[in-house]
Residue frames as qw, qx, qy, qz and C-alpha x, y, z in Angstrom:
[[0.340, -0.378, 0.828, -0.238, 6.20, 90.63, 23.21],
 [0.794, 0.239, 0.472, -0.298, 3.49, 88.63, 21.73],
 [0.669, 0.695, -0.218, -0.149, 4.97, 89.03, 18.37],
 [0.096, 0.654, -0.745, 0.093, 8.40, 88.06, 19.63],
 [0.567, -0.172, 0.752, -0.289, 6.99, 84.99, 21.39],
 [0.826, 0.446, 0.234, -0.254, 5.23, 84.00, 18.32],
 [0.483, 0.750, -0.447, -0.059, 8.44, 84.45, 16.40],
 [0.137, -0.532, 0.819, -0.169, 10.45, 82.34, 18.82],
 [0.719, 0.071, 0.628, -0.290, 7.79, 79.57, 18.82],
 [0.764, 0.616, 0.001, -0.193, 7.82, 79.60, 15.08],
 [0.244, 0.717, -0.653, 0.013, 11.62, 79.34, 15.16],
 [0.448, -0.283, 0.819, -0.218, 11.45, 76.28, 17.42],
 [0.803, 0.368, 0.391, -0.258, 8.92, 74.75, 15.08],
 [0.573, 0.748, -0.305, -0.137, 11.22, 75.54, 12.22],
 [0.000, -0.600, 0.793, -0.107, 14.19, 73.86, 13.97],
 [0.609, -0.073, 0.730, -0.302, 11.99, 70.79, 14.82],
 [0.778, 0.471, -0.010, -0.416, 10.93, 70.18, 11.26],
 [0.446, 0.554, -0.698, -0.086, 14.18, 68.45, 10.14],
 [0.180, -0.234, 0.896, -0.332, 14.06, 66.13, 13.11],
 [0.674, 0.247, 0.487, -0.497, 10.44, 65.22, 12.41],
 [0.685, 0.577, -0.283, -0.344, 11.29, 64.66, 8.78],
 [0.168, 0.477, -0.861, 0.058, 14.08, 62.31, 9.71],
 [0.449, 0.000, 0.793, -0.411, 11.66, 60.24, 11.77],
 [0.744, 0.452, 0.172, -0.461, 9.23, 60.05, 8.90],
 [0.515, 0.612, -0.565, -0.202, 12.03, 58.99, 6.59],
 [0.083, -0.337, 0.914, -0.212, 13.19, 56.28, 8.98],
 [0.610, 0.195, 0.620, -0.452, 9.62, 54.91, 9.28],
 [0.700, 0.581, -0.130, -0.395, 9.30, 54.94, 5.45],
 [0.334, 0.553, -0.761, -0.056, 12.56, 53.09, 5.03],
 [0.298, -0.155, 0.878, -0.343, 11.63, 50.52, 7.70],
 [0.708, 0.353, 0.359, -0.496, 8.28, 50.00, 6.00],
 [0.628, 0.610, -0.398, -0.275, 9.95, 49.42, 2.65],
 [0.107, 0.451, -0.879, 0.110, 12.48, 46.98, 4.17],
 [0.498, 0.037, 0.752, -0.430, 9.67, 45.03, 5.95],
 [0.746, 0.474, 0.099, -0.458, 7.67, 44.86, 2.74],
 [0.476, 0.604, -0.621, -0.149, 10.73, 43.63, 0.79],
 [0.134, -0.272, 0.919, -0.254, 11.35, 40.92, 3.48],
 [0.642, 0.226, 0.563, -0.468, 7.67, 39.83, 3.29],
 [0.721, 0.562, -0.187, -0.360, 7.80, 39.60, -0.50],
 [0.250, 0.542, -0.802, -0.006, 11.01, 37.59, -0.22],
 [0.348, -0.103, 0.860, -0.360, 9.42, 35.16, 2.25],
 [0.728, 0.387, 0.289, -0.487, 6.47, 34.69, -0.14],
 [0.501, 0.578, -0.577, -0.286, 8.88, 33.38, -2.80],
 [0.981, -0.128, 0.044, -0.137, 8.69, 29.54, -2.76],
 [0.765, 0.450, -0.336, 0.314, 12.27, 29.32, -3.88],
 [0.093, 0.574, -0.516, 0.629, 13.40, 30.77, -0.55],
 [0.811, -0.435, -0.031, -0.389, 11.42, 28.41, 1.63],
 [0.306, -0.618, 0.716, -0.112, 13.66, 26.49, 4.04],
 [0.820, 0.068, 0.557, -0.111, 12.20, 23.08, 2.94],
 [0.722, 0.691, 0.013, 0.008, 12.96, 23.88, -0.73],
 [0.131, 0.827, -0.532, 0.123, 16.50, 24.98, 0.10],
 [0.575, -0.422, 0.684, -0.154, 17.05, 21.88, 2.21],
 [0.863, 0.284, 0.416, -0.040, 15.89, 19.52, -0.58],
 [0.546, 0.812, -0.208, 0.018, 18.09, 21.28, -3.08],
 [0.157, -0.710, 0.679, -0.104, 21.06, 20.30, -0.92],
 [0.537, -0.244, 0.793, -0.148, 20.21, 16.63, -0.51],
 [0.818, 0.420, 0.219, -0.326, 18.32, 15.50, -3.58],
 [0.511, 0.675, -0.517, -0.128, 21.46, 15.13, -5.79],
 [0.004, -0.445, 0.871, -0.210, 22.76, 12.56, -3.30],
 [0.671, 0.031, 0.585, -0.455, 19.58, 10.44, -3.03],
 [0.210, 0.269, -0.826, -0.449, 19.33, 7.33, -5.20],
 [0.872, 0.022, 0.083, -0.483, 16.69, 4.80, -6.17],
 [0.173, -0.406, 0.896, 0.048, 17.89, 1.24, -5.75],
 [0.876, 0.177, -0.114, -0.433, 16.68, -1.65, -7.90],
 [0.305, -0.448, 0.840, -0.025, 18.02, -5.03, -6.84],
 [0.852, 0.222, -0.299, -0.368, 17.74, -8.23, -8.82],
 [0.339, -0.462, 0.808, -0.134, 18.61, -11.55, -7.24],
 [0.641, 0.156, -0.665, -0.352, 18.57, -15.11, -8.58],
 [0.640, -0.332, 0.517, -0.462, 16.85, -17.56, -6.32],
 [0.301, 0.227, -0.910, -0.174, 17.74, -21.25, -6.62],
 [0.738, -0.111, 0.293, -0.598, 14.80, -23.58, -6.04],
 [0.044, -0.167, 0.981, 0.092, 14.76, -27.39, -5.87],
 [0.707, 0.141, 0.048, -0.691, 11.71, -28.96, -7.45],
 [0.300, -0.071, 0.950, 0.038, 10.43, -32.49, -8.09],
 [0.341, -0.148, -0.676, -0.636, 8.01, -34.02, -10.47],
 [0.555, -0.274, 0.268, -0.738, 4.64, -34.13, -8.68],
 [0.918, -0.015, -0.322, -0.232, 4.19, -37.83, -9.45],
 [0.535, 0.283, -0.649, 0.461, 7.47, -38.40, -7.55],
 [0.247, -0.315, 0.482, -0.780, 5.93, -36.87, -4.45],
 [0.830, -0.093, 0.008, -0.550, 2.95, -39.14, -4.72],
 [0.836, 0.197, -0.510, 0.056, 5.13, -42.16, -5.39],
 [0.290, 0.336, -0.661, 0.606, 7.33, -41.41, -2.33],
 [0.503, -0.306, 0.323, -0.741, 4.31, -41.08, -0.08],
 [0.925, -0.033, -0.019, -0.378, 3.20, -44.58, -0.87],
 [0.939, 0.166, -0.239, 0.186, 6.49, -46.43, -1.42],
 [0.654, -0.710, 0.045, 0.258, 8.83, -44.44, 0.79],
 [0.525, -0.351, 0.371, 0.681, 11.43, -43.41, -1.72],
 [0.393, 0.770, -0.079, -0.496, 11.94, -41.21, -4.79],
 [0.877, 0.270, 0.339, 0.208, 12.74, -42.76, -8.13],
 [0.557, 0.570, 0.074, 0.600, 14.68, -39.70, -9.45],
 [0.409, -0.253, -0.253, 0.840, 16.71, -36.82, -8.12],
 [0.121, 0.886, 0.331, -0.301, 15.18, -33.35, -7.80],
 [0.550, 0.421, 0.211, 0.690, 16.26, -30.72, -10.25],
 [0.282, -0.554, -0.215, 0.753, 17.29, -27.12, -9.61],
 [0.303, 0.728, 0.416, 0.453, 15.76, -24.09, -11.28],
 [0.314, -0.161, -0.166, 0.921, 16.58, -20.37, -11.02],
 [0.014, 0.822, 0.549, 0.154, 14.08, -17.59, -10.51],
 [0.306, 0.259, -0.061, 0.914, 14.77, -13.87, -10.76],
 [0.289, -0.772, -0.537, 0.180, 13.28, -11.69, -8.01],
 [0.271, 0.468, 0.010, 0.841, 13.34, -7.88, -8.11],
 [0.345, -0.738, -0.491, 0.307, 12.83, -5.32, -5.35],
 [0.202, 0.741, 0.074, 0.636, 12.89, -1.52, -5.02],
 [0.555, -0.643, -0.326, 0.416, 14.30, 0.71, -2.32],
 [0.136, 0.959, -0.050, 0.244, 16.13, 3.95, -1.62],
 [0.765, -0.287, -0.096, 0.568, 19.54, 5.07, -0.36],
 [0.123, 0.991, -0.047, 0.018, 21.85, 8.02, -0.36],
 [0.721, 0.411, -0.273, 0.487, 25.53, 8.68, -1.14],
 [0.601, -0.775, -0.113, 0.158, 27.71, 9.34, 1.89],
 [0.438, -0.608, 0.322, 0.578, 31.04, 10.36, 0.30],
 [0.356, 0.706, -0.300, -0.533, 32.47, 11.58, -3.03],
 [0.063, -0.321, 0.905, 0.272, 33.69, 8.09, -3.97],
 [0.587, -0.008, -0.507, -0.632, 30.12, 6.84, -4.37],
 [0.173, -0.084, -0.931, 0.311, 29.51, 4.75, -1.24],
 [0.494, -0.354, -0.300, -0.735, 25.82, 4.38, -0.49],
 [0.107, 0.001, 0.854, -0.509, 24.02, 3.46, 2.75],
 [0.584, -0.157, -0.416, -0.679, 20.64, 1.80, 2.63],
 [0.759, -0.306, 0.369, -0.440, 18.55, -0.74, 4.53],
 [0.201, -0.314, 0.923, 0.095, 19.88, -4.29, 4.78],
 [0.554, 0.326, 0.735, -0.216, 16.43, -5.66, 3.96],
 [0.502, 0.730, -0.085, -0.457, 16.57, -3.84, 0.61],
 [0.473, 0.616, -0.611, -0.149, 19.59, -5.90, -0.59],
 [0.479, -0.384, 0.755, -0.229, 19.49, -8.99, 1.64],
 [0.754, 0.113, 0.634, -0.129, 19.26, -12.68, 0.69],
 [0.621, 0.726, -0.165, -0.246, 20.97, -12.33, -2.65],
 [0.840, -0.178, 0.411, 0.306, 23.20, -15.08, -3.94],
 [0.480, 0.215, 0.422, 0.739, 23.73, -13.60, -7.37],
 [0.024, -0.797, -0.404, 0.449, 23.00, -9.96, -6.76],
 [0.371, 0.380, 0.324, 0.783, 22.65, -7.23, -9.31],
 [0.144, -0.716, -0.410, 0.547, 22.19, -3.67, -8.08],
 [0.280, 0.531, 0.334, 0.726, 21.17, -0.71, -10.25],
 [0.187, -0.615, -0.387, 0.661, 21.03, 2.80, -8.75],
 [0.258, 0.672, 0.411, 0.559, 19.41, 5.85, -10.31],
 [0.273, -0.232, -0.286, 0.889, 20.35, 9.35, -9.27],
 [0.192, 0.680, 0.443, -0.551, 18.06, 12.33, -9.12],
 [0.207, 0.605, -0.333, -0.693, 19.29, 13.57, -12.53],
 [0.868, 0.342, 0.040, -0.358, 18.21, 10.27, -14.15],
 [0.375, 0.587, -0.715, -0.053, 21.63, 8.65, -14.59],
 [0.964, -0.191, -0.019, -0.183, 21.90, 4.89, -14.04],
 [0.114, 0.653, -0.734, 0.149, 24.81, 3.09, -12.48],
 [0.846, -0.119, -0.519, 0.017, 25.70, -0.41, -11.48],
 [0.299, -0.698, 0.470, -0.450, 26.69, -1.00, -7.85],
 [0.670, 0.042, -0.733, 0.110, 28.02, -3.82, -5.73],
 [0.720, -0.654, -0.128, -0.194, 27.31, -4.93, -2.18],
 [0.254, 0.604, -0.613, 0.441, 30.11, -4.43, 0.35],
 [0.272, -0.091, -0.858, 0.425, 28.74, -5.41, 3.72],
 [0.447, -0.516, -0.257, -0.685, 25.77, -4.97, 6.08],
 [0.000, -0.106, 0.785, -0.610, 24.45, -5.48, 9.59],
 [0.358, -0.423, -0.774, -0.305, 21.18, -7.32, 10.30],
 [0.337, -0.484, -0.609, 0.530, 21.00, -5.89, 13.82],
 [0.014, -0.472, -0.079, 0.878, 20.92, -2.26, 12.66],
 [0.558, 0.635, 0.534, -0.008, 19.22, -3.11, 9.30],
 [0.160, 0.891, -0.217, -0.366, 21.90, -1.10, 7.45],
 [0.856, 0.177, 0.352, 0.335, 23.88, -2.04, 4.37],
 [0.129, -0.756, 0.323, 0.555, 26.80, -0.50, 2.45],
 [0.762, 0.421, 0.417, 0.260, 27.12, -0.57, -1.34],
 [0.260, -0.569, 0.290, 0.724, 29.26, 1.27, -3.89],
 [0.615, 0.730, 0.055, -0.293, 28.64, 2.76, -7.30],
 [0.775, -0.026, 0.435, 0.458, 30.83, 1.10, -9.97],
 [0.432, 0.772, 0.196, 0.424, 31.90, 4.38, -11.54],
 [0.489, 0.027, -0.242, 0.837, 34.51, 7.06, -10.82],
 [0.143, -0.821, -0.446, 0.327, 33.49, 10.06, -8.79],
 [0.017, 0.051, 0.679, -0.733, 33.19, 12.60, -7.48],
 [0.250, -0.530, -0.748, -0.312, 29.57, 12.31, -6.46],
 [0.295, -0.533, 0.135, -0.782, 27.38, 14.65, -4.47],
 [0.530, -0.183, -0.801, 0.209, 26.83, 13.32, -0.98],
 [0.505, -0.761, -0.159, -0.374, 25.12, 13.92, 2.36],
 [0.237, 0.497, -0.644, 0.531, 27.64, 14.68, 5.11],
 [0.738, -0.442, -0.510, -0.018, 27.41, 12.62, 8.30],
 [0.439, 0.125, -0.428, 0.780, 29.69, 14.95, 10.25],
 [0.161, 0.013, 0.297, -0.941, 26.92, 17.38, 11.18],
 [0.204, -0.372, -0.870, -0.251, 23.67, 15.51, 11.82],
 [0.362, -0.604, -0.227, -0.673, 20.42, 16.83, 13.17],
 [0.103, -0.279, 0.696, -0.653, 20.02, 17.18, 16.96],
 [0.386, -0.309, -0.839, -0.229, 16.64, 15.35, 16.56],
 [0.130, 0.016, 0.461, -0.878, 14.54, 17.71, 18.64],
 [0.154, 0.480, 0.859, -0.090, 10.89, 16.77, 19.27],
 [0.243, 0.815, 0.370, -0.374, 8.54, 18.78, 17.08],
 [0.106, -0.553, 0.442, 0.698, 11.17, 19.76, 14.49],
 [0.724, 0.542, -0.020, -0.426, 10.12, 19.69, 10.86],
 [0.454, -0.314, 0.772, 0.316, 11.43, 16.65, 8.97],
 [0.625, 0.512, -0.250, -0.533, 11.31, 15.60, 5.36],
 [0.752, -0.056, 0.653, 0.071, 11.17, 12.00, 4.07],
 [0.393, 0.660, -0.431, -0.475, 12.88, 11.60, 0.68],
 [0.405, -0.210, 0.883, 0.109, 12.90, 8.41, -1.39],
 [0.227, 0.085, -0.774, -0.585, 11.49, 6.06, -4.00],
 [0.470, 0.106, 0.617, -0.622, 7.99, 5.76, -2.63],
 [0.727, 0.354, 0.554, -0.199, 6.10, 2.91, -4.38],
 [0.673, 0.242, 0.486, 0.502, 8.45, 3.35, -7.36],
 [0.193, 0.935, 0.187, 0.233, 7.96, 7.12, -7.70],
 [0.695, 0.016, -0.189, 0.693, 11.55, 8.42, -7.42],
 [0.213, 0.148, -0.170, 0.951, 12.47, 11.55, -5.50],
 [0.397, -0.667, -0.510, -0.370, 9.13, 11.66, -3.66],
 [0.132, 0.262, -0.472, 0.831, 8.91, 14.02, -0.71],
 [0.495, -0.658, -0.527, -0.210, 6.68, 13.92, 2.38],
 [0.097, 0.479, -0.353, 0.797, 6.72, 16.34, 5.29],
 [0.661, -0.596, -0.441, -0.117, 5.97, 16.03, 9.03],
 [0.232, -0.808, 0.383, -0.384, 7.48, 16.43, 12.44],
 [0.398, 0.242, -0.836, 0.289, 9.73, 14.40, 14.66],
 [0.666, -0.492, -0.280, -0.485, 7.19, 12.71, 16.95],
 [0.782, -0.580, 0.206, -0.093, 9.35, 10.73, 19.34],
 [0.339, 0.637, -0.688, 0.081, 12.79, 9.14, 19.90],
 [0.102, -0.308, 0.898, -0.296, 14.07, 5.85, 21.32],
 [0.810, 0.049, 0.090, -0.578, 11.19, 3.76, 20.05],
 [0.165, -0.211, 0.960, 0.084, 11.27, -0.05, 20.08],
 [0.729, 0.254, 0.048, -0.633, 8.77, -1.67, 17.74],
 [0.418, -0.058, 0.891, 0.170, 8.00, -4.98, 16.09],
 [0.576, 0.494, -0.105, -0.643, 6.74, -5.07, 12.51],
 [0.861, 0.317, -0.333, -0.215, 6.01, -8.35, 10.69],
 [0.940, -0.314, -0.020, 0.133, 7.84, -10.32, 13.44],
 [0.639, 0.352, -0.169, 0.662, 10.95, -8.14, 12.99],
 [0.461, -0.775, -0.279, 0.331, 12.18, -6.23, 16.07],
 [0.390, 0.645, -0.026, 0.656, 13.53, -2.66, 15.62],
 [0.567, -0.578, -0.353, 0.468, 15.30, -0.87, 18.48],
 [0.333, -0.556, -0.037, 0.760, 16.01, 2.77, 19.34],
 [0.310, 0.460, 0.547, 0.627, 14.22, 4.31, 16.34],
 [0.073, 0.244, 0.155, -0.954, 12.97, 7.84, 15.83],
 [0.255, 0.558, 0.789, -0.039, 9.24, 8.32, 15.04],
 [0.055, 0.192, -0.197, -0.960, 7.65, 10.73, 12.56],
 [0.517, 0.517, 0.568, -0.379, 4.21, 11.37, 11.17],
 [0.292, 0.577, -0.469, -0.601, 5.68, 12.08, 7.69],
 [0.921, 0.227, 0.073, -0.309, 4.45, 9.47, 5.25],
 [0.159, -0.489, 0.835, 0.197, 6.81, 6.48, 4.82],
 [0.854, 0.302, 0.034, -0.423, 5.67, 4.19, 2.03],
 [0.882, -0.017, 0.398, 0.252, 7.03, 0.98, 0.41],
 [0.626, 0.599, 0.095, 0.490, 10.13, 1.98, -1.57],
 [0.134, -0.925, 0.172, -0.310, 11.14, 4.67, 1.02],
 [0.876, -0.441, 0.102, 0.166, 13.19, 2.12, 2.91],
 [0.766, -0.017, 0.147, 0.626, 16.81, 3.23, 2.99],
 [0.241, 0.710, 0.199, 0.631, 16.11, 6.82, 2.01],
 [0.297, 0.079, -0.409, 0.859, 17.06, 9.85, 4.11],
 [0.250, -0.847, -0.467, -0.039, 14.94, 11.70, 6.64],
 [0.444, 0.224, -0.121, 0.859, 16.30, 15.25, 6.93],
 [0.124, -0.714, -0.435, 0.535, 15.55, 18.47, 8.77],
 [0.370, 0.896, 0.244, 0.032, 14.97, 21.86, 7.16],
 [0.121, -0.868, 0.393, 0.276, 18.67, 22.57, 7.30],
 [0.740, 0.496, -0.426, -0.156, 19.42, 19.55, 5.17],
 [0.106, -0.488, 0.821, -0.276, 20.98, 17.62, 8.03],
 [0.534, -0.037, -0.820, -0.201, 20.36, 13.89, 8.42],
 [0.619, -0.378, 0.269, -0.633, 17.68, 12.89, 10.95],
 [0.636, -0.165, 0.743, -0.125, 17.72, 9.17, 10.10],
 [0.145, 0.158, -0.832, -0.512, 17.07, 6.47, 7.52],
 [0.735, -0.017, -0.021, -0.677, 13.49, 5.47, 6.71],
 [0.010, -0.274, 0.958, -0.085, 13.02, 1.95, 7.91],
 [0.069, -0.303, -0.950, 0.027, 9.52, 0.91, 8.81],
 [0.368, -0.203, -0.091, -0.903, 5.90, 1.90, 8.90],
 [0.119, 0.168, 0.907, -0.368, 3.31, 0.60, 11.33],
 [0.331, -0.194, -0.468, -0.796, 0.01, 0.34, 9.46],
 [0.740, -0.450, -0.364, -0.343, -1.69, -1.82, 12.16],
 [0.372, -0.615, 0.574, -0.393, -1.09, -2.39, 15.83],
 [0.059, 0.196, -0.978, 0.049, -0.32, -5.95, 17.04],
 [0.370, 0.299, 0.740, -0.475, -4.04, -6.16, 17.88],
 [0.316, 0.416, 0.745, 0.415, -5.02, -5.37, 14.29],
 [0.069, 0.862, 0.343, -0.366, -6.12, -1.72, 14.84],
 [0.569, 0.599, 0.193, 0.529, -5.31, 0.49, 11.85],
 [0.424, -0.647, -0.089, 0.628, -2.94, 3.43, 12.51],
 [0.437, 0.832, 0.151, 0.306, -1.98, 6.66, 10.82],
 [0.032, 0.914, -0.247, 0.320, 1.18, 8.71, 11.00],
 [0.748, -0.558, 0.359, 0.026, 3.42, 6.07, 12.54],
 [0.769, 0.552, -0.255, 0.197, 6.68, 5.98, 10.55],
 [0.713, -0.642, 0.202, 0.196, 10.07, 5.03, 11.98],
 [0.590, 0.730, -0.288, 0.189, 13.66, 5.70, 11.05],
 [0.840, -0.171, -0.214, 0.469, 17.09, 4.60, 12.14],
 [0.218, -0.943, -0.033, 0.251, 18.67, 7.58, 14.02],
 [0.485, 0.831, -0.240, 0.130, 21.45, 9.55, 12.28],
 [0.265, -0.735, 0.607, -0.144, 24.03, 8.83, 15.02],
 [0.816, -0.068, 0.573, -0.031, 23.54, 5.07, 14.49],
 [0.744, 0.652, 0.116, 0.087, 23.91, 5.54, 10.75],
 [0.169, 0.888, -0.407, 0.129, 27.13, 7.56, 11.22],
 [0.493, -0.548, 0.670, -0.092, 28.72, 4.98, 13.52],
 [0.854, 0.178, 0.489, -0.015, 27.71, 2.11, 11.22],
 [0.615, 0.784, -0.055, 0.063, 29.10, 3.85, 8.14],
 [0.087, -0.814, 0.568, -0.083, 32.45, 4.31, 9.89],
 [0.664, -0.250, 0.703, -0.048, 32.53, 0.60, 10.57],
 [0.811, 0.487, 0.324, -0.010, 31.50, -0.25, 7.02],
 [0.387, 0.876, -0.286, 0.034, 34.26, 1.99, 5.58],
 [0.338, -0.622, 0.704, -0.055, 36.85, 0.23, 7.79],
 [0.774, 0.080, 0.627, -0.029, 35.60, -3.08, 6.44],
 [0.675, 0.729, 0.111, -0.026, 35.71, -1.78, 2.83],
 [0.079, 0.861, -0.502, -0.025, 39.36, -0.80, 3.27],
 [0.439, -0.385, 0.812, -0.018, 40.28, -4.30, 4.30],
 [0.531, 0.267, 0.794, 0.128, 38.03, -5.95, 1.62],
 [0.089, 0.390, -0.272, -0.875, 38.20, -3.76, -1.50],
 [0.164, -0.049, -0.813, -0.556, 36.22, -6.16, -3.59],
 [0.605, -0.139, 0.149, -0.770, 33.28, -6.29, -1.25],
 [0.078, 0.004, 0.996, -0.048, 31.24, -9.46, -0.72],
 [0.468, -0.291, -0.562, -0.617, 27.85, -10.88, -1.40],
 [0.528, -0.338, 0.438, -0.645, 25.37, -11.17, 1.45],
 [0.109, -0.086, 0.989, -0.046, 24.65, -14.68, 2.59],
 [0.514, 0.362, 0.607, -0.486, 21.54, -16.62, 1.79],
 [0.402, 0.442, -0.384, -0.704, 19.45, -16.69, -1.36],
 [0.209, 0.047, -0.952, -0.219, 18.80, -20.39, -1.46],
 [0.616, 0.022, 0.324, -0.717, 15.15, -21.31, -1.33],
 [0.017, -0.034, 0.979, 0.201, 13.66, -24.72, -1.83],
 [0.659, 0.060, -0.008, -0.749, 10.28, -25.95, -2.98],
 [0.459, -0.176, 0.863, -0.120, 9.27, -29.51, -2.20],
 [0.513, 0.412, 0.753, 0.006, 6.79, -29.95, -5.03],
 [0.033, 0.179, -0.414, -0.892, 6.02, -28.76, -8.54],
 [0.164, 0.409, 0.898, 0.005, 2.53, -30.15, -8.41],
 [0.191, 0.738, 0.350, -0.545, 0.85, -26.75, -8.64],
 [0.107, 0.584, -0.420, -0.687, 2.66, -25.72, -11.78],
 [0.075, 0.148, -0.891, -0.423, 2.16, -29.00, -13.64],
 [0.161, -0.339, -0.922, -0.096, -1.15, -30.29, -12.28],
 [0.280, -0.533, -0.148, -0.785, -2.78, -27.28, -10.71],
 [0.734, -0.511, -0.448, -0.009, -2.67, -28.87, -7.24],
 [0.069, -0.711, 0.435, -0.549, -1.61, -27.26, -3.98],
 [0.813, -0.182, -0.542, 0.112, -0.24, -29.97, -1.62],
 [0.217, -0.717, 0.405, -0.524, 0.54, -29.66, 2.04],
 [0.367, 0.130, -0.875, 0.286, 2.08, -31.98, 4.61],
 [0.644, -0.551, -0.411, -0.335, -0.37, -33.37, 7.16],
 [0.154, 0.418, -0.597, 0.667, 1.00, -32.01, 10.43],
 [0.230, -0.280, -0.845, 0.392, -0.13, -32.96, 13.94],
 [0.162, 0.346, 0.309, -0.871, -1.99, -29.61, 14.40],
 [0.448, 0.186, -0.408, -0.773, -3.71, -29.99, 11.02],
 [0.380, -0.122, -0.910, -0.114, -4.65, -33.62, 11.77],
 [0.096, -0.358, -0.731, 0.573, -6.29, -32.56, 15.03],
 [0.268, 0.329, 0.057, -0.904, -8.10, -29.59, 13.41],
 [0.498, 0.143, -0.583, -0.626, -9.52, -31.94, 10.70],
 [0.803, -0.217, 0.274, -0.483, -10.51, -34.57, 13.20],
 [0.799, 0.327, -0.505, -0.019, -8.05, -37.20, 11.95],
 [0.883, -0.406, -0.132, 0.197, -6.05, -39.59, 14.08],
 [0.352, -0.823, 0.304, 0.327, -2.70, -38.43, 15.47],
 [0.539, 0.728, -0.396, -0.153, -0.11, -38.16, 12.74],
 [0.166, -0.539, 0.823, -0.072, 2.16, -40.56, 14.62],
 [0.624, 0.086, 0.756, -0.178, -0.33, -43.35, 13.95],
 [0.686, 0.681, 0.163, -0.197, -0.54, -42.44, 10.24],
 [0.738, 0.077, 0.276, 0.611, 2.05, -42.98, 7.53],
 [0.183, -0.347, 0.137, 0.910, 3.68, -39.89, 6.01],
 [0.290, 0.658, 0.694, 0.044, 0.74, -38.07, 4.36],
 [0.088, -0.012, 0.220, 0.972, -0.10, -35.18, 2.11],
 [0.282, 0.652, 0.634, -0.307, -3.38, -33.33, 1.74],
 [0.308, 0.410, 0.477, 0.714, -4.64, -31.46, -1.29],
 [0.055, -0.421, -0.333, 0.842, -5.31, -27.82, -0.38],
 [0.423, 0.630, 0.071, -0.647, -6.73, -26.73, -3.69],
 [0.537, 0.205, 0.709, 0.409, -7.51, -28.01, -7.20],
 [0.080, 0.390, -0.164, -0.902, -7.63, -25.42, -9.97],
 [0.559, 0.231, -0.395, -0.692, -9.73, -27.49, -12.38],
 [0.926, -0.022, 0.195, -0.322, -11.61, -30.74, -12.97],
 [0.783, 0.472, -0.385, 0.127, -8.68, -31.94, -15.03],
 [0.048, 0.583, -0.655, 0.478, -6.41, -31.41, -12.01],
 [0.676, -0.245, 0.500, -0.483, -8.72, -33.50, -9.82],
 [0.954, 0.236, -0.026, -0.184, -8.87, -36.26, -12.47],
 [0.577, 0.567, -0.525, 0.265, -5.13, -36.44, -12.87],
 [0.200, -0.517, 0.658, -0.509, -4.62, -36.53, -9.10],
 [0.794, -0.124, 0.418, -0.422, -7.09, -39.26, -8.37],
 [0.898, 0.374, -0.219, -0.069, -5.81, -41.31, -11.31],
 [0.372, 0.557, -0.642, 0.372, -2.27, -41.09, -9.97],
 [0.428, -0.381, 0.595, -0.563, -3.53, -41.87, -6.43],
 [0.913, 0.059, 0.165, -0.368, -5.56, -44.83, -7.59],
 [0.781, 0.477, -0.398, 0.071, -2.66, -46.22, -9.63],
 [0.115, 0.536, -0.679, 0.488, -0.24, -45.92, -6.71],
 [0.637, -0.256, 0.486, -0.541, -2.76, -47.56, -4.40],
 [0.946, 0.228, -0.065, -0.222, -3.28, -50.51, -6.78],
 [0.599, 0.517, -0.559, 0.249, 0.44, -51.02, -7.09],
 [0.160, -0.486, 0.660, -0.550, 0.84, -50.95, -3.35],
 [0.805, -0.105, 0.326, -0.485, -2.02, -53.43, -2.83],
 [0.901, 0.345, -0.253, -0.074, -0.67, -55.80, -5.47],
 [0.360, 0.521, -0.670, 0.387, 2.74, -55.79, -3.79],
 [0.440, -0.353, 0.591, -0.577, 1.10, -56.49, -0.42],
 [0.919, 0.075, 0.144, -0.360, -0.89, -59.38, -1.80],
 [0.762, 0.484, -0.424, 0.073, 2.12, -60.74, -3.62],
 [0.113, 0.509, -0.716, 0.465, 4.16, -60.73, -0.41]]
C-alpha cells in the first residue's frame, strides 16, 4: 500500500510537471517582454516629446521682417531760428531708414499660409518678409491681413507648395498640468525648444502698456524671437501661439516662469477669418502705419539732444509756467565741447539778430 501510494503520488507529481513548466515559461516570456519594453522606453528616439517635435518642426518658420521708416528731419539751425523768429526758412526733408525685426510663425496649410503675431510684422509701409524653414530654405513672403485685438497676422510664402503644416482641426484640450513645448526663433537661434507645463488658462495681462486677454500661461521659457511660434503638447497638437513674457510685475518685482500664449481655439477661429479675407483679396495688403517723424536733426549734426520745454518740465526745473514763456527748447545733452560751442554760437547769433530787430523797430 505504501508503495502504491508512493507510486500514485509520484504519478500526480509527474502529471503536474508540465503545468508547472508552462507557468515558468509564461513568467519567462513576460519578463522578456517587460525588459524589451523598458529598453524601448530608454531609447530617446521613442520619447513622446521627440516624436511630437518631429511632427511640427518642418512647419515652423523663422520670420525676418524689414521695413522702411520714413522720417521728416530739419536742419538744427532751422529749429533754433524758428524758436526765436517764429517761422522756418526752409522745408523739412524726408529720409528713409531700414528697421529689421525677428520672430517666429508656423505654416497652417499646404499652400504656405503662415500665422504669426501681429506685432512681428506691424507698422510696415514698405514691408519685406523673409521666412526660413527648419531645413534651412529661405522664401519671400507677403502680408495678407492681421488683427490688433488678437495680435495675430496672416502671411503667405511666395512659392508653390505643397508645404508641411500644423493642422488646426484637432487642437490640444489645454488641460492644466499637461506637458507643453515652446518652439521658435529664440533670440535669433532658430528651432529652439523649451519645455514646461500648462500653468493656467484665461489669463488677462498687461505688458509694456499692451493689454492681452484670455491667454494660456506656461512656465516653459518664452524669449524674444519666440513671438508667433507654436506651443504644442506631446501629441503634436497646437496649444497656442507664443505671445508675451512677464519679466517683471507692474510693481517692478522680477518674475520667473511666466510666459503667455494665445489659445489654439482663438488661433483657429482667426485663421478661418483670415482665409476668408484672402479669398476676397488674393493680392493681400500692407499693414497700416510706418510713418515716423523726427522734429530735429540736431543730435546727428551737432551732437545735441533737444527737448520741448513742457509745463511739467518747467515746474520740475523751477521755471515760470510755460504759458508765460515763448515757445522754448532745452538742451538735454551735449556730446562734446564742440557741440556746446556751436550751440551757443548759434544761440548768441540768433539773440543778437532778434535784439537788433527790436531796437530797429
